[in-house]
N, C-alpha and C positions, 0 to 999 in steps of 0.2 A: 735135497731141494736148497738152494743157499737161502742162509737166514737174512732175510728181508725183513724191512721195517713192517709190511702185511702179518709175517710169520711171526716176529716179536709180539703184535697185538693181539696174536689170536693167541700164543703161549703166553702173552701176559693176563690174558682175559678169561683161559683156561684155569690158570693157576688161581687167580684169586677168586674164582667162583668156588674151585675146590676148598679153598682156607675159608670162604664165609659160608659153605655148606655143612663142614665139618664144626666150627663155633657153634651154627645155630640147633645143627643135631646134638652138640654138647649140654646146651643149655635148657635143651627139651628132655635131656635124660630126669626122671622122677627123681627124687631127692628122698635120701633113707632116714629117718628121724628114730632116734632113740626116746622109749619111754613115753610114745606117743599117746596120747589123750583120745579114744573115738569121737572126743564130743567137737573136733576143731572141726571146723568149717571156711572156707576161702568165699567170699561174696564179690565181685567182679562188677564193677560200675562204670557207664561210658558218660562221659562229657557233653554236654550239650553244647558248649563253647564251639564257633565258629561254625557250627551247624547252622544251613539257609533256610529250612522248614520250618512248620509249627512246632507245636507241642506234640501233639499226637503223631505226625510224618516223623518227628525226631525217636518217639517213644516206640514206634512201629519197627522203624528201621533197629533200635536196638536190641527188641525183641526177638527180632529174622535173625540178626547177629551172633544171639547167642549168650546176650549179657544177662546179668540175674537184677539189674536195676540200674539210675543215673544217681549222680550227684549234680543239683542245682543252683542256683540262687532261691532262697525263699522269696517267693514272690510278693510283694508289698499290695497288689490291687485283690481285690476280690475276684474280678473276672479273669485274672491271671491264677488264682489259687483254684477255682475252680476248672480251667481248663487244663491245671499240671494233673488234681487229684482224678479226674474224669479219666485221662489216658492211662494215669498209673492203673488205676481200677483197668479200664477193659485188656489192657495189655500184661498184667498183673507183675508189675516190675516194682521191686523194692526201691527205696531213696534214702538218699543222703544229703541234707540240708548243709550251704556254704551262709554266713553272716559274717556281716563287718559293718564297722563305721568307715567313712570315709573325710570327715571334717578335718579341718588342721588344727582346731579349737579343740583341747582335751575334753571338754566337761560336755559338748557337743556332740563329740564322735562316742564319748563313750553311751551316751543318752540312746543311739541312734542303734549302738550296737545290742544293748540290754533290750531295747524294743524290738530287733529284728532276731534276736535268737530267744527270747521268749515267746515269742508268738510262733516262730518253730518247732522249740521243741512244746508247747500245751494245744496245739492245733489238733483237731479232735478228729480229723478226717482221715489222716494215716502216720502211724506211728516211725521215725526215720529211724535206719542202722546205726546212725551218726548225726553229730553235727560237727561240722567243721569250720573253725576261725582263723580267719584270717584278723590278726586281733593287735589292736593298737600301732603304734606306728615308731619308726626307726627312733625316729625323736624327742618322743615322750622321753616323761624320765621312768628308772626304774620303778618307782613307787607308783606313779601312773600308771603303767604297765600290768603291773601285779593286779592292781583292781579289776581288769579285765580277766586274769585267773580266780580270783575270789567269785567273782560274780558266777561264771561257770561252773566250778566246782561244786556252790550252793544248788545250783540248776541241776547240776547229773546228780546228785544226791536225790532232789526231790522227785525225778522224774526218772532214774535209773536208765535214764542215756547217755552215752558214750560222749563225751564232749572233747575234743582235740584242738590244739594249737599250732597253726601250718609252720612250718621253717620255711619262710617267706620272705623273698626281697622285700624289704623297705614296711617290713613289719616287726612285730617284737621281738621272732626269734629268727631276724634277717643273718643271723651269722653263727658259726659254732661257738667260738669263747663267750659271746654274749648270752647265746642261749644255755650256756652251760651254767651261769651263774642264776639262770632263774631256775634250770634243772635241781641246782645242788640247793636252792633257798627255799622250795616249793615246790614239797613232796609229793602233792597231789596233781603236778603238770601232768597232762597229758598228751601225747604229742601225732602229730601228721607229719610224717619223715616226707617231706618233699626235698631231698637229700641235694637236687641238681642246684638248686640256687644256694647252697654250701657251697658248693663246689666252685661255683661263677665270681662270689664274692672272695672267695681265697685264695682264687686264681690256683686250683690245685684239686686232687683226687683226693683232698684230705689226707695222705699217707702221713702226715708230719701234727695229726690230731686225733692216734686213734682211742686215747683215752678219754676224748671228748665222745667219739661214736660209741665206745662204750657203755657211758653211762646213758646215751640217747637212746639206745634202742628198746632196750626194756622198758621205757616209757609210751610206747609207740602202741596206737590202736587203730591206726588207718595211713594210708601208703599212698601216694601220686604216683603211680610208675612211669615216669618220666627220664631218659636220659640226660645228665647236662654233663660239662666240660670245663676244662678250668677256664675257659675265655667266653662259654654262652651255658645258659640253661636249657637248652636244648640243640641236641647233637641233629644234624638236618634230614638222617634215614639213619636208624639203629643196625638196620640189617647189613650198612654197607663197614665192610672189615678196615678201612682206616678207625671208626671208633671199638673196635675191638677192646682196648684195653680201659676205656669209657667202662662200657657195657658190662664188661668181666667184674670192675668196680662196684657197680651198683646191684648187680645178683648178688655178691656176695655178701652185704649191705643187707641186703634182703632176703639172703637163707636163715641168716641169726635171725629177722625177726620173726619168721614162718616158725624156725626150729623152737623157737621160745612159745608162740602159740601152740603150735601142736601140741609141746609139753603140758602146755596147761590147759588145755583143751577148749580154747576161745575161738571167739570168730574174728578173723581177718578181713578188712573191707581193704581194697584196692580198685584205686579210679587210673583209668588209662588216660596220661594228660598231656601227650604230644597234641603242641595249639596251633592254629591256623598263622596263615600271613599277617602280620610280619614277624611274629613268633617264632612261627617256621622260618627260618632262612629262605631268600627267593634270589629270584635273579634281577640284575640293576634294569633301571628303567621300567619294566614291563611289570616288575613286582611277583612274579607268578612264582610258585612255592617250588621247589625244589622235590618234592615228594609227596602225597597223599597222604593229608594228615588222617581222616577214615582207617584208611589199610593200616597203617602204621599201627592206630589204635587197637585196631583188631587184631594183630599179629601180636601186640605185648598181649593182649587178654589169654590168646592160643597157649602163648609161651608161660605165664603165669599158671596156666589150667595144667600144661601139660609137666612144668615142675613140680608143683606143688599141691596137688590136687591129689 
């Protein structure tokens, strides 16, 4: 049979599919950890970011798809709190809270942040697995941003709740070399590792900043499992073979975090956090997403469970 364009496309598709399945199968192989402590637990949570329905509908879908719980912004209104805690109880789900300030003035921002996180940490309805902080701003001074850490360290000691500061663009830990300064000078700082932002900011897969990664990983208590790349915080679909290098880089970092937690016998919480359009890349004009957000997040949940549970 002559090698036509149709033959080429069929051959290419088969080869690409084989490579993709091979890569996915390799990532799903359970990881063997030396000196494992049997107290280790992995908790995988879902994000309501981009979910179009009610809190009850969201929690129902989360339970159906096999998550342990959800990560959600601490609700400021009593009605929203009641809806949330009723749904968590109804579906037997655990929770991690997001807190932040958004004002450009430091003092106003700090007051908003502390009010929000204090309420989340001391609520009497359900104890969170952790609290994740969008802390400070990239343009606040070092001394100003340190006050957010100081407040959370004290609050964590009072409540015994894990409180982590996220490696997030526009926030205090927005770039690897900036975060390193805080890590070196504030020993009590704990981290939510959303490394996709650092890849985007540095326009690399951080190959030239290994020492900073090595300092960061032992301080991680929570992970946002999204795959970034040098030109953006989210690949369009982590199952696509063109993102193989980025996917492997992220799992290499996550492998080390999980190994540490397994040796310590600690609980590691993970949020599958691929976002909706336009965080999810879209087609021009229609802004139709290039992949299905919920399906990808469930895929990531299953991959984490197979590899690390």
